[in-house]
C-alpha positions as CSV (number, residue, x, y, z in Angstrom):
1,M,-12.8,-0.8,-13.5
2,N,-9.4,-1.6,-15.0
3,R,-5.9,-1.5,-13.7
4,V,-4.9,1.6,-15.5
5,D,-7.8,3.6,-14.1
6,D,-6.8,2.4,-10.6
7,K,-3.2,3.5,-11.1
8,E,-4.4,6.9,-12.3
9,R,-6.7,7.2,-9.2
10,L,-3.8,6.3,-6.9
11,I,-1.5,8.9,-8.5
12,H,-4.3,11.5,-8.2
13,K,-5.0,10.6,-4.6
14,Y,-1.4,11.3,-3.6
15,G,-1.2,14.5,-5.7
16,L,1.9,13.3,-7.6
17,L,3.4,15.6,-10.2
18,H,4.5,14.3,-13.6
19,E,7.8,15.7,-14.9
20,D,10.5,14.2,-17.1
21,N,9.0,10.7,-17.4
22,A,8.7,10.4,-13.6
23,W,6.2,11.1,-10.8
24,Y,7.2,13.3,-7.8
25,S,5.8,14.2,-4.5
26,D,6.1,18.0,-3.9
27,K,4.3,18.7,-0.6
28,E,4.3,22.0,1.2
29,N,7.2,22.3,3.7
30,S,9.2,19.5,2.2
31,H,11.5,19.0,-0.8
32,K,10.3,17.5,-4.1
33,H,11.3,13.8,-4.3
34,L,11.0,11.0,-6.8
35,I,8.3,8.4,-6.1
36,F,8.6,6.3,-9.3
37,K,9.3,6.6,-13.0
38,D,6.9,6.0,-15.8
39,A,8.5,2.6,-16.6
40,F,7.8,1.4,-13.1
41,V,4.2,2.5,-13.4
42,E,3.8,0.6,-16.6
43,R,5.3,-2.7,-15.4
44,T,3.9,-2.9,-11.9
45,D,0.5,-3.4,-10.4
46,V,-1.5,-1.3,-8.0
47,I,0.0,-3.0,-5.0
48,G,3.5,-2.1,-6.2
49,L,2.6,1.5,-6.6
50,L,0.7,1.7,-3.3
51,F,3.6,0.2,-1.4
52,R,6.2,2.4,-3.2
53,V,4.2,5.6,-2.3
54,N,4.1,4.3,1.3
55,K,7.8,3.5,1.2
56,L,7.4,-0.2,1.9
57,C,10.1,-2.7,0.9
58,M,9.9,-5.4,-1.7
59,A,9.5,-8.2,0.9
60,K,6.3,-6.6,2.0
61,V,5.2,-6.1,-1.6
62,K,5.8,-9.7,-2.4
63,Y,4.0,-11.0,0.7
64,F,0.9,-8.8,0.3
65,R,0.8,-9.3,-3.5
66,G,0.6,-13.1,-2.9
67,N,-1.9,-12.8,0.0
68,I,-4.0,-9.8,-0.8
69,D,-7.1,-12.0,-1.0
70,K,-6.7,-12.5,2.8
71,F,-7.0,-8.8,3.4
72,E,-9.7,-6.1,3.0
73,P,-8.5,-2.7,2.0
74,L,-9.8,0.1,4.3
75,R,-9.5,3.8,4.9
76,Y,-10.6,5.8,7.9
77,D,-13.5,8.2,7.8
78,Y,-13.8,10.3,11.0
79,K,-17.6,10.0,10.9
80,K,-18.1,6.4,9.7
81,G,-14.9,4.8,11.1
82,F,-13.1,2.2,8.9
83,I,-14.7,1.7,5.5
84,A,-14.0,-0.8,2.8
85,V,-12.5,0.8,-0.3
86,P,-10.8,-0.3,-3.5
87,L,-7.1,-1.3,-3.1
88,W,-5.8,1.9,-4.7
89,D,-7.5,4.0,-2.0
90,A,-6.4,2.0,1.0
91,D,-4.5,3.3,4.0
92,F,-5.0,0.1,6.0
93,L,-5.4,-3.6,5.3
94,K,-7.6,-5.7,7.5
95,H,-6.6,-9.3,7.9
96,R,-9.8,-11.2,7.4
97,A,-9.0,-14.2,9.6
98,S,-7.7,-12.3,12.7
99,G,-9.5,-9.0,12.3
100,Y,-6.2,-7.1,12.8
101,I,-6.0,-3.8,10.9
102,L,-2.5,-3.0,9.6
103,D,-1.7,0.6,9.0
104,F,0.8,1.3,6.2
105,R,2.7,3.6,8.6
106,Y,3.0,0.7,11.1
107,L,4.4,-1.6,8.3
108,Q,7.0,1.1,7.6
109,T,8.3,0.7,11.2
110,I,9.1,-3.0,10.7
111,T,12.7,-2.7,9.4
112,V,14.1,-6.1,10.5
113,Y,13.2,-8.8,8.1
114,E,12.8,-11.4,10.9
115,N,10.3,-9.2,12.6
116,F,8.2,-9.0,9.4
117,L,8.4,-12.8,9.1
118,A,7.1,-13.1,12.7
119,L,4.1,-10.9,11.8
120,C,3.4,-13.0,8.7
121,R,3.6,-16.2,10.8
122,E,1.3,-14.8,13.4
123,L,-1.3,-13.8,10.8
124,E,-1.1,-17.1,9.0
125,G,-1.7,-18.8,12.4
126,Y,-5.2,-17.4,12.4
127,E,-5.8,-18.7,8.9
128,E,-5.2,-22.3,10.1
129,K,-7.9,-22.2,12.7
């Protein structure tokens, strides 16, 4: 499976609409808004797209891009619980060393850079053991 296929799968998963060289979210009961332009899709990786869709900042993109091998991508199935999935389909990241499961919605709530650094230090503390 190549990167382009994963990007297309991610775009399809989120139901993004293509218009004027850009991708938009147009959900019921909300206004249409720009998610990313074609140029961004071409120059970034799946993590960049996934984190943009989930409205996560570049500090988080940079950290997880450099440490993604320390995490297992997951999504939740109401019958099976958490299941391992390819990165493009992830809604959660499980930190392998600690077992902590990070929800992208939780990561959105961390808006103070120092608080994000504290989370990173805490996770890295488990890797040293």
